[in-house]
C-alpha positions as CSV (number, residue, x, y, z in Angstrom):
1,X,67.2,89.9,113.3
2,X,69.8,90.3,115.6
3,X,70.3,93.6,117.9
4,X,73.7,93.6,116.1
5,X,72.3,93.3,112.7
6,X,69.3,95.3,113.7
7,X,72.4,98.1,115.0
8,X,74.1,98.2,111.8
9,X,71.3,98.1,109.3
10,X,70.8,101.7,108.0
11,X,69.9,101.1,103.7
12,X,68.7,104.7,103.9
13,X,71.5,106.5,105.3
14,X,69.2,108.2,108.0
15,X,71.6,107.2,111.1
16,X,75.1,107.0,109.6
17,X,74.8,109.7,106.7
18,X,75.3,106.9,104.0
19,X,73.5,103.5,103.9
20,X,74.9,101.0,106.3
21,X,74.8,97.0,106.2
22,X,75.9,94.6,108.2
23,X,78.6,92.1,107.9
24,X,77.6,90.0,104.6
25,X,74.1,91.9,104.6
26,X,74.9,94.4,101.5
27,X,72.7,93.6,98.6
28,X,74.4,92.7,94.9
29,X,75.7,95.7,92.8
30,X,78.3,96.9,95.9
31,X,82.1,95.8,96.4
32,X,85.2,97.0,98.3
33,X,88.0,98.0,97.0
34,X,89.8,94.7,97.3
35,X,86.9,92.9,95.7
36,X,87.4,95.3,92.6
37,X,90.6,94.7,92.4
38,X,90.1,91.2,92.1
39,X,87.6,91.6,89.5
40,X,90.1,93.8,87.6
41,X,88.3,97.1,88.2
42,X,88.9,100.1,90.3
43,X,86.5,102.6,92.1
44,X,87.3,105.4,89.0
45,X,86.9,108.4,91.2
46,X,83.6,107.6,92.5
47,X,82.5,108.6,96.2
48,X,81.8,106.2,98.4
49,X,78.3,104.3,97.8
50,X,77.6,102.3,101.0
51,X,79.7,101.1,104.4
52,X,79.6,97.7,106.3
53,X,80.0,97.9,110.2
54,X,80.9,95.5,112.5
55,X,82.0,94.4,115.8
56,X,85.7,93.4,115.8
57,X,88.9,93.7,117.4
58,X,89.3,96.8,119.0
59,X,85.6,98.1,118.6
60,X,83.5,98.7,115.4
61,X,85.3,98.2,111.9
62,X,84.3,99.5,108.7
63,X,84.2,98.7,104.9
64,X,83.6,101.2,102.1
65,X,81.5,99.8,99.6
66,X,81.6,101.1,95.8
67,X,79.3,100.5,93.3
68,X,80.4,98.0,90.3
69,X,78.3,99.5,87.4
70,X,80.4,102.7,87.9
71,X,84.0,101.2,88.8
72,X,86.1,101.0,85.7
73,X,88.9,98.7,84.3
74,X,92.3,98.7,86.4
75,X,95.4,100.6,84.7
76,X,98.1,98.3,83.9
77,X,101.5,99.8,83.2
78,X,103.2,100.1,79.5
79,X,106.0,98.4,78.4
80,X,108.4,101.2,79.0
81,X,107.2,101.6,82.7
82,X,107.5,97.8,83.1
83,X,111.1,97.7,81.6
84,X,111.7,101.2,84.4
85,X,110.5,98.9,87.1
86,X,112.6,95.9,86.1
87,X,115.5,98.2,86.2
88,X,115.4,99.9,89.1
89,X,114.9,96.7,91.1
90,X,118.0,95.1,89.3
91,X,119.7,98.0,90.6
92,X,118.6,97.5,93.9
93,X,120.4,94.1,93.8
94,X,123.9,95.3,92.4
95,X,126.4,95.8,94.7
96,X,128.4,99.3,94.0
97,X,131.5,97.6,95.4
98,X,132.0,94.5,93.5
99,X,129.0,95.0,90.5
100,X,127.6,91.7,91.1
101,X,124.0,91.0,91.0
102,X,122.9,89.7,94.5
103,X,119.6,87.4,94.8
104,X,118.5,89.6,97.5
105,X,118.3,93.7,97.7
106,X,121.3,95.1,99.1
107,X,121.1,96.7,102.2
108,X,120.7,100.4,102.7
109,X,122.3,100.8,105.9
110,X,125.6,98.8,104.4
111,X,125.8,100.1,101.0
112,X,127.3,97.0,99.8
113,X,126.6,93.4,99.5
114,X,126.9,91.2,102.6
115,X,130.1,89.6,100.5
116,X,131.9,92.7,100.8
117,X,131.0,94.1,104.3
118,X,131.6,91.0,105.5
119,X,134.7,89.6,104.0
120,X,135.6,87.4,106.8
121,X,132.3,85.3,106.8
122,X,132.8,84.3,103.1
123,X,136.1,82.9,104.1
124,X,134.7,80.8,106.8
125,X,132.4,79.4,104.3
C-alpha cells in the first residue's frame, strides 16, 4: 500500500471520525449521491456513512458515501407538477410585447424578445 493510500485508509474511523477510504478503495455497498441518483435512488435522510479522500487540485478532496441498502427510490414529479413546469418554461419564452413564443428564454434584462428590443436588427436581416 502506498503512502498516500495509507494516509487515507481509516476503515474504523479512528483518525477522521467516520470510515475513510482512498480513491476507488471503498468496499461494495457504499455509493456517492451521484451514483445513487444514476441508480434511481436518493440517500433518504440517512447520515453520511463513510468518505473518500484523495489529493487533487487545490488540496485534499472529499466525497461522502451513503449506504446503498438504506437508500430510497428517487421521488418523481406528478403529472400536474410536470404540467406546471412546462407552463412556467413556456412563459419564460413568451414575449410580453408581441406575445410570440420564442425558441429561447426572454432576457430578464430586456423584458422583451430580441426582435422587439432591437427592431433595427430584424429589418437588416
